[in-house]
C-alpha positions in Angstrom: 31.5 147.4 132.7 31.3 143.7 133.0 33.9 141.6 131.3 35.2 144.7 129.4 38.1 142.8 127.7 35.7 140.2 126.5 33.2 142.8 125.3 35.9 144.6 123.5 36.9 141.4 121.8 33.5 141.6 120.0 34.3 145.0 118.5 35.1 143.6 115.0 32.2 141.3 115.2 29.9 144.1 116.1 31.1 146.3 113.2 30.4 143.5 110.7 26.7 143.4 111.9 23.8 145.3 110.3 23.0 148.4 112.3 19.8 146.9 113.6 21.8 143.9 114.9 24.4 146.2 116.4 21.6 147.9 118.4 20.5 144.4 119.7 24.0 143.3 120.6 24.6 146.6 122.5 21.3 146.1 124.4 22.3 142.6 125.4 25.8 143.6 126.5 24.3 146.4 128.6 21.8 144.0 130.2 24.6 141.6 131.3 26.3 144.3 133.2 23.8 143.6 136.0 25.7 140.3 136.6 29.1 141.8 137.3 29.1 140.8 140.9 27.9 137.3 140.1 30.7 136.9 137.6 33.2 138.1 140.1 32.2 135.2 142.4 33.1 132.6 139.8 36.8 132.9 139.3 37.0 129.3 138.0 34.8 130.1 135.0 36.2 131.7 131.9 35.0 135.4 131.5 33.3 134.5 128.3 31.4 131.7 130.0 30.1 134.3 132.5 29.1 136.6 129.6 27.3 133.8 127.8 25.5 132.7 131.0 24.4 136.3 131.7 23.0 136.6 128.2 21.1 133.3 128.5 19.6 134.5 131.8 18.5 137.8 130.3 17.0 136.0 127.3 15.2 133.4 129.4 13.7 136.2 131.6 12.2 137.7 128.4 10.9 134.3 127.4 9.2 133.9 130.8 7.8 137.4 130.5 6.3 136.8 127.1 4.9 133.4 128.1 3.2 135.1 131.0 1.9 137.9 128.8 0.5 135.3 126.3 -1.1 133.3 129.1 -2.8 136.5 130.5 -4.0 137.4 127.0 -5.3 133.8 126.5 -7.2 133.9 129.7 -8.9 137.1 128.7 -10.0 135.7 125.4 -13.7 135.1 125.3 -15.0 131.9 123.7 -17.1 132.6 120.5 -20.8 132.1 121.0 -22.1 128.7 119.9 -23.7 128.7 116.4 -27.4 128.2 116.7 -29.4 126.2 114.1 -31.9 128.4 112.3 
Protein backbone atom coordinates (compact mmCIF):
# COMPACT_ATOMS: atom_id res chain seq x y z
CA UNK A 1 0.00 0.00 0.00
CA UNK A 2 1.39 3.43 -0.90
CA UNK A 3 2.73 5.49 1.95
CA UNK A 4 1.36 3.09 4.53
CA UNK A 5 2.79 4.93 7.56
CA UNK A 6 1.29 8.21 6.34
CA UNK A 7 -2.06 6.61 5.70
CA UNK A 8 -1.95 5.01 9.13
CA UNK A 9 -1.39 8.49 10.58
CA UNK A 10 -4.88 9.41 9.34
CA UNK A 11 -6.56 6.65 11.37
CA UNK A 12 -7.74 8.96 14.16
CA UNK A 13 -8.80 11.60 11.63
CA UNK A 14 -10.76 8.96 9.71
CA UNK A 15 -12.54 7.76 12.84
CA UNK A 16 -13.66 11.31 13.61
CA UNK A 17 -15.35 11.62 10.20
CA UNK A 18 -18.95 10.78 9.45
CA UNK A 19 -19.34 7.37 7.85
CA UNK A 20 -20.10 8.85 4.44
CA UNK A 21 -16.87 10.87 4.60
CA UNK A 22 -14.92 7.81 5.76
CA UNK A 23 -16.03 6.02 2.58
CA UNK A 24 -14.81 8.96 0.47
CA UNK A 25 -11.46 9.09 2.27
CA UNK A 26 -11.02 5.34 1.83
CA UNK A 27 -11.79 5.71 -1.87
CA UNK A 28 -9.20 8.48 -2.26
CA UNK A 29 -6.52 6.55 -0.39
CA UNK A 30 -7.19 3.50 -2.55
CA UNK A 31 -6.90 5.63 -5.70
CA UNK A 32 -3.49 7.02 -4.72
CA UNK A 33 -2.05 3.55 -4.47
CA UNK A 34 -1.63 3.72 -8.26
CA UNK A 35 1.12 6.29 -7.70
CA UNK A 36 3.35 4.11 -5.53
CA UNK A 37 6.06 3.76 -8.17
CA UNK A 38 6.06 7.51 -8.89
CA UNK A 39 6.34 8.25 -5.18
CA UNK A 40 9.33 5.91 -4.95
CA UNK A 41 11.09 8.00 -7.62
CA UNK A 42 10.93 11.17 -5.52
CA UNK A 43 13.03 10.45 -2.43
CA UNK A 44 13.58 14.19 -1.83
CA UNK A 45 9.85 14.75 -1.32
CA UNK A 46 8.19 14.10 1.99
CA UNK A 47 5.88 11.06 1.84
CA UNK A 48 2.89 13.20 2.75
CA UNK A 49 3.72 15.49 -0.19
CA UNK A 50 3.56 12.49 -2.51
CA UNK A 51 0.24 11.50 -0.98
CA UNK A 52 -1.23 14.97 -1.43
CA UNK A 53 0.04 15.25 -4.99
CA UNK A 54 -1.46 11.87 -5.88
CA UNK A 55 -4.77 13.01 -4.37
CA UNK A 56 -4.69 16.20 -6.44
CA UNK A 57 -3.97 14.23 -9.61
CA UNK A 58 -6.91 11.91 -8.95
CA UNK A 59 -9.26 14.80 -8.23
CA UNK A 60 -8.12 16.73 -11.30
CA UNK A 61 -8.67 13.67 -13.49
CA UNK A 62 -12.24 13.60 -12.19
CA UNK A 63 -12.69 17.32 -12.91
CA UNK A 64 -11.48 16.80 -16.48
CA UNK A 65 -13.79 13.80 -16.91
CA UNK A 66 -16.77 15.81 -15.67
CA UNK A 67 -15.88 18.80 -17.86
CA UNK A 68 -15.76 16.51 -20.89
CA UNK A 69 -19.09 14.99 -19.94
CA UNK A 70 -20.71 18.41 -19.53
CA UNK A 71 -19.24 19.52 -22.86
CA UNK A 72 -20.58 16.41 -24.58
CA UNK A 73 -24.02 16.93 -23.07
CA UNK A 74 -23.96 20.59 -24.03
CA UNK A 75 -23.16 19.73 -27.66
CA UNK A 76 -26.14 17.34 -27.73
CA UNK A 77 -28.48 20.01 -26.46
CA UNK A 78 -30.86 21.21 -29.16
CA UNK A 79 -31.66 24.90 -29.38
CA UNK A 80 -35.32 25.65 -28.68
CA UNK A 81 -37.32 26.59 -31.78
CA UNK A 82 -37.74 30.30 -32.40
CA UNK A 83 -41.01 31.72 -31.18
CA UNK A 84 -43.25 32.66 -34.05
CA UNK A 85 -45.53 35.68 -33.96
CA UNK A 86 -49.17 34.71 -34.27
